[in-house]
Every structure is written in structure tokens, then in C-alpha cells.
N, C-alpha and C positions, 0 to 999 in steps of 0.2 A: 473353415478355420474357427476355432473356439473364441468366444468373447472373453475379454479379460476377466479373470477370476474363476474360470471354469476348468482350466488345465489341471490334470492330475500329475503331480511330480513323481513319476515312477522311479524307484531305485533299480537301476539295471544291474549293478554289481557293487560289491563292497569289499574293502580290504582293511584288515587290522594292521595298524602301524605300531602301536604301543599299548600294552595293557598293564597298568600299574596298580598300586594299592588303593588309590582314591579315585583315579580317573583313567579312562582309556581314550585312545585316539584312533579313529578309523577314517578312511576316505571312501566316500560314496560316489558312484557315477550316477548322475540324475538326469532324466530326460527333460529337456527344456521345451517351452511352448512351440518353438520353431522346428523341433525335431532333433536338434543337436543334443549331444550329451556333455554335461559339464561336471567337473569334479568339485565335491563339497567336503571340506574337512570338518569333522564333528568330534568334539570332546565330550565323551560320555561321563556322567557324574552320578554319584549316589543320590543326590538331592539333600536338602538340609532344612532345618527349622531354626527360627529365631524368635525371640520373645521380648515383647515390650511389656515389662512388668512395672505397673504403675501403682504406687502406694496410696494410702488414704489422703496424703498431703499433696498428691499430684506430681510426685517425683518419679522419674523413670530410671531404672538401673542400667548403667552403661559399664562396659569393661574396656580397659586399655590393654591392647594385645599386639604383640609383634607379628607382622605379616611379611614374610620373607620376599614375595614378589615385589612388594612396594619398598622393602628395605627399611621399614620404620614401624613404630607402634602407632596404631590408630584406635579411635573410640568406636565401639560397636555395641549393638545389643548382644546379650548372651545368645549363643547359637551352637549348633552342632550338626554333624552328619547323620543321615538316616542309615546307619551302618549295622543295625541289629535286625536280623531277619524277623519279619512278622510283627515288629513293634509299631504300634499306631503312632502317627506323627505327633499327636498331642501328648502321648506318653513319653516320646523322645524329648519333647519340649520340657515336660516336667523334670525329667532326669537332667537335662543340660542346665536348666535354671538352677538346680541345686548344686550341681558339680562346679559350674563356672562362677556363680554369683552368691551361693549360699542363701537362696531365696526359695520359698515355696508359695503356692497360690491356691486358693480354693475355687476361683472363678476363671474359666478359660473360654475364649472365643477366637474365631479366625478373623484376622485383620485383612491381610493381602497376600497374594501369591506373586512372587517376583521372579521373572525369567532373567537370569544374570546377564546374559549376552546371547540372545537367541540366534544371532548370525553365525555362531560357531559352536555353541555348547547347549546341551539339553538341561543344564543345571537350572533348577527352579527351587526357590526357597519359600516355604510357607511361614508367614509371620503371625504369631499369636499375640493376642492381648491377654495378659494375666493380671487379675485384680484380687483384692482381699489377700494381700501378701503378708508374709512374715519371714523372719530371718532364722536360719539354722547355721550350725557350725560346719562350713565347707572344709575347714582345715583337717577335720577328723576323717574326711573321706580319702585323703591322700591324692596326689596329682603327679602327672608326668612333668617333664622338664618345662614344657611350654606353658601348661596350665598353672604351674607353680609361680610363674612370672606375672600372672594377671593382676591388674589393679582394678578393684571394683569401686564404683562411685555412683552416688545418686544425684541426679540433676533435675531441677524443675522442668516439667515437660515443655513449657514455653521457651525455656533456655535451650533445650535440645532442638527445638524447631529453629531457633536463631542459629544454632551451630550448624544445622543442616544447610540453611540458606546462605550461610557465610562460608561454606566450603570446609568447615571444620569436621564434619562428618562426611565421609566419602564412600563408605560401604553401602552398596545399593539397597540391600534389605534393611539396613539400619535407617537410611534416609526415608525409605518408603514406610517403614514401620512407625517411625517417630511422627511423620506427617499424618499417617492414617490414624494413629492413636489420638493425636490432637483433634482431628476432625470428629472422631467418635465422641470423645469426652467433652467437646464443646457443642455437641448436638447437631453437627453438620452432616453426619453419616451414621450408618449402622453397621454392626459386625455381622458375621455369619456364625453358625454353630461351630463348635470346636471340631466336629466330625464332618464338616461340609465336604461335598464332592471336590476332589482334586484331580481335575482332568489331565493336567500336564505334569503330574508327579513323575520324575525320572524313574525308569525301571530297567532299561537296557543293561546298564553296567551291573546293577545288583544281580541280575539273572546270570551273569557270567560266573559269579562266585558261588552259585548254588548247585 
């Protein structure tokens, strides 16, 4: 019998349940350590990027956005799906920061990679730190119905940390990004390069549409 941590969780079979525009649901039959086979539901996701854009005054840009599964608007970092083939994550982040917040940045670094809920989904969000920021006219870009409703607000980074710890920020990538940005800018931690290796970037669902 193998020691704990040595078992290979082999996928014996897999069945697609639903393939949508943004996510897919499949059920895998997986070989367990004792020899039995267990079903595991997996939500496939395109993956996403989020941006902690911090200006020279130490304020981070947040957006107030309606999230239908929660049934309310919540404060988040600007973010978006990796839904354009062959687009580098940092380039997707640049695009989303302009489209959602009307902000550009000259300096980009990787903060953290956040697995949204690895018990059932492969969704992972890469959060970037953007600095040397400036504002552009996002209204000139045009927006769909949801993006047209976004409220953009700058918050001192220390206040954003307080909001996270008070439960006023609940989006996982936002909480992680705010805390990580604060750690970096107070000298407690360091960033990685903007093109750092991303081992857990989701790719399964993206391959379905190619």
C-alpha cells in the first residue's frame, strides 16, 4: 500500500454535462487510494486576471459591480476573463484595466495566483500589481449593459485592507490582491515578474472552443 501523498489520482472516465459560453461542467470518475472509483464534478473555466492598480498617493482602484449569483453589487478589483486566444495574461490585464476603470499603467508585476475554489473548479485568477498609473476616458470605449453600470472608486490601500478584514470585500481575488499589494508596498514581500510562470492557468475549457 502506498504511503500518504504517493497515490496517483487516475481519471478512469469523464462525461460532459454542460458546455456553456464561460464555463463547462464535467463529471470525472477518479481512482481513489483504496482502489475504489469516486465521481468528481469539475467546473471548467477560462481563467481570469485582476488588477491592483495603485497610484502615487497609495490609493487602489475598486469597482462596484453587480454579481448575479450573489444578487447584489460588490466591490472588486478590475478584472476580466482570458477569453481572447493567444493573449498574454498581462496584456489582458492592461486591456481590462482600461475598459473597466479607465486606467493605464506603465509598471506591471505579478502579485498572486488565486484558485477560486479548487474543490470543484479549475478557475484560477492571476492578480497583477499595476503602478505608475494614469487615467484615460473609458466612456469613449463604449460598454455592454453590465459594464455600463460599473462605479469606479479610488480607496486608500490601508482602507481597502480594512474593508477586506471587515468582510466588506468578499471577492477572493480582490481580498488576496489587496492584502498582497499592501504587503509588497510596505516592504513585507516581493512581487514576481509580469510574465512569471503560471503553472495552474486553466486551459481545458479554452481548448474546447479552438
